[in-house]
Each structure stands twice: as C-alpha cells, then as structure tokens.
Wavefront OBJ file of the C-alpha trace (Angstrom):
o trace
v 35.559 -59.915 -11.257
v 36.017 -56.242 -11.872
v 33.204 -53.954 -12.864
v 35.004 -53.185 -16.112
v 34.865 -56.825 -17.178
v 31.189 -57.088 -16.204
v 30.285 -53.988 -18.240
v 32.264 -55.140 -21.245
v 30.641 -58.576 -21.126
v 27.187 -57.034 -20.872
v 27.918 -54.807 -23.848
v 29.281 -57.794 -25.732
v 26.206 -59.913 -25.000
v 23.878 -57.064 -26.075
v 25.855 -56.675 -29.236
v 25.420 -60.331 -30.110
v 21.651 -60.185 -29.517
v 21.006 -57.459 -32.075
v 21.338 -59.689 -35.161
v 18.853 -62.116 -33.562
v 16.235 -59.361 -33.297
v 15.859 -59.325 -37.093
v 15.582 -63.098 -37.089
v 12.881 -62.951 -34.419
v 10.898 -60.362 -36.404
v 11.152 -62.601 -39.474
v 9.957 -65.644 -37.509
v 7.038 -63.716 -35.990
v 5.982 -62.350 -39.397
v 6.246 -65.809 -40.966
v 4.058 -67.285 -38.215
v 1.567 -64.455 -38.680
v 1.372 -65.131 -42.422
v 0.856 -68.871 -41.804
v -1.885 -68.283 -39.225
v -3.618 -65.715 -41.455
v -3.531 -68.140 -44.388
v -5.039 -70.882 -42.240
v -7.827 -68.583 -41.016
v -8.708 -67.515 -44.570
v -8.685 -71.156 -45.708
v -11.092 -72.078 -42.913
v -13.379 -69.141 -43.757
v -13.360 -70.092 -47.440
v -14.239 -73.680 -46.514
v -17.091 -72.490 -44.296
v -18.520 -70.295 -47.080
v -18.291 -73.169 -49.570
v -19.998 -75.529 -47.125
v -22.818 -73.064 -46.559
v -23.347 -72.603 -50.302
v -23.404 -76.367 -50.817
v -25.922 -76.731 -47.995
v -28.202 -74.147 -49.640
v -27.971 -75.930 -52.996
v -28.831 -79.258 -51.342
v -31.785 -77.629 -49.555
v -33.081 -76.282 -52.876
v -32.649 -79.676 -54.572
v -34.604 -81.353 -51.790
v -37.332 -78.725 -52.061
v -37.546 -79.412 -55.802
v -37.862 -83.158 -55.104
v -40.717 -82.477 -52.686
v -42.440 -80.258 -55.267
v -42.047 -82.998 -57.862
v -43.631 -85.613 -55.612
v -46.465 -83.267 -54.565
v -47.131 -82.420 -58.211
v -47.214 -86.097 -59.141
v -49.635 -86.872 -56.300
v -51.824 -83.935 -57.333
v -51.867 -85.008 -60.991
v -52.659 -88.631 -60.087
v -55.553 -87.456 -57.930
v -56.902 -85.310 -60.764
v -56.477 -88.156 -63.234
v -58.298 -90.472 -60.837
v -61.175 -88.002 -60.644
v -61.417 -87.645 -64.417
v -60.044 -89.817 -67.201
v -60.117 -86.713 -69.398
v -57.267 -85.089 -67.443
v -54.323 -84.527 -69.794
v -52.097 -82.440 -67.548
v -51.673 -78.948 -66.180
v -49.243 -76.446 -64.708
v -49.353 -75.800 -60.985
v -47.687 -72.676 -59.616
v -46.796 -72.615 -55.930
v -46.142 -69.259 -54.290
v -43.042 -68.765 -52.136
v -45.125 -68.253 -48.996
v -46.658 -71.708 -49.433
v -43.242 -73.407 -49.620
v -40.357 -71.918 -47.667
v -40.950 -68.226 -48.114
v -37.743 -67.996 -50.140
v -38.732 -68.831 -53.708
v -41.689 -69.910 -55.790
v -41.991 -73.158 -57.667
v -43.959 -74.648 -60.499
v -44.921 -78.162 -61.511
v -45.979 -79.148 -65.015
v -47.634 -82.504 -65.537
v -48.762 -84.227 -68.696
v -50.265 -87.586 -69.537
v -48.497 -89.480 -72.305
v -50.451 -92.266 -73.916
v -48.774 -95.163 -75.667
v -51.368 -96.771 -77.933
v -49.024 -99.608 -78.932
v -49.147 -101.308 -75.563
v -52.143 -99.334 -74.239
v -50.302 -97.795 -71.322
v -50.180 -94.294 -69.968
v -47.399 -92.406 -68.272
v -47.453 -89.299 -66.172
v -44.580 -86.955 -67.000
v -43.881 -84.411 -64.257
v -41.395 -81.523 -64.363
v -40.737 -79.460 -61.236
v -38.905 -76.155 -61.098
v -37.855 -74.523 -57.844
v -36.866 -70.856 -57.845
v -39.039 -70.173 -60.884
v -37.647 -67.452 -63.119
v -34.227 -67.525 -61.458
v -31.222 -68.234 -63.720
v -30.083 -70.751 -61.103
v -33.452 -72.511 -60.909
v -33.403 -76.225 -60.173
v -35.306 -78.531 -62.535
v -36.215 -82.156 -61.980
v -38.422 -84.473 -63.968
v -39.757 -87.961 -63.566
v -42.086 -90.349 -65.353
v -44.645 -92.409 -63.472
v -46.555 -95.372 -64.838
v -50.293 -95.093 -64.561
v -51.857 -98.436 -63.820
v -54.495 -99.328 -66.359
v -57.863 -100.226 -65.019
v -59.302 -103.081 -66.966
v -62.988 -103.695 -66.899
v -63.901 -107.151 -65.634
v -65.303 -109.322 -68.367
v -68.973 -110.126 -68.062
v -70.010 -113.647 -68.805
l 1 2 3 4 5 6 7 8 9 10 11 12 13 14 15 16 17 18 19 20 21 22 23 24 25 26 27 28 29 30 31 32 33 34 35 36 37 38 39 40 41 42 43 44 45 46 47 48 49 50 51 52 53 54 55 56 57 58 59 60 61 62 63 64 65 66 67 68 69 70 71 72 73 74 75 76 77 78 79 80 81 82 83 84 85 86 87 88 89 90 91 92 93 94 95 96 97 98 99 100 101 102 103 104 105 106 107 108 109 110 111 112 113 114 115 116 117 118 119 120 121 122 123 124 125 126 127 128 129 130 131 132 133 134 135 136 137 138 139 140 141 142 143 144 145 146 147 148 149
C-alpha cells in the first residue's frame, strides 16, 4: 500500500472521529449531571435523617421528663395528702446540656366516684418555639382505712 493511501485513510479516519467528540462531551456531561444529582440526593437524605434523629431524641427526653415528674409528684403526694401539684423546672445541665425542661403536675379529684388522678405535662426545650409537649394522666390508688369492728 502506498504512503499516499495510508495518509489519506488516516486523514479520513480522523475526519470521521470529529463528530463523535461532541457526542462524547455530551455523554460525559450527562453522566456528570446524573452523578451530581445522586450525590445531592444522598446528602439531602442524610440531613433529613439527622434531623429526624434529633427530633426523636428530644421526644424521648420529654418522655423521660414526664415519667420523672410523675414519680416525683407521686412521692410528694405520698408524703402529704395535701399535695395538689407543682411545677418543676429542670436546668439544661441536669438533663443533656442542650435544653431545659419543665414538668407541671396537678391532682384532679373526682368526688363522684371518690378517685384522684395525677395530671402531668412535660415540656422539653422550654421557651423554644419548637418545644415538645407531652401529657399523661395517672390513677392514684385510693387508700381505704380498714374497718374496725
């Protein structure tokens, strides 16, 4: 094969590759856009998961405050039948160091069936617009005096 034919074939093959360069750039850019979109979707999912985890942590902390407040109120009621309720403020350093909490308890008497209930409301992140509130009612067992015969 002559050198003229080799050079013309090389030029011809280079000429046919040029339109494919634009196609390759398009494919590379499309892949880059897809990969970038996937990375941002994963980052968004990670941020959402972290926020949800923090909300769940705060809800659990509020549940623990509620139970501690109920135990505290029951102990005070056991010490004195005159206890009608109170508000207990817990500083952030005593909980998690992140936020303060408060627990309000009150005794509700039902004279119709002579029962009492303890109503407890807990608030975690007191004063925050995103504070978490939980409440629960507990039955207080009535202590009946044994009859004397």
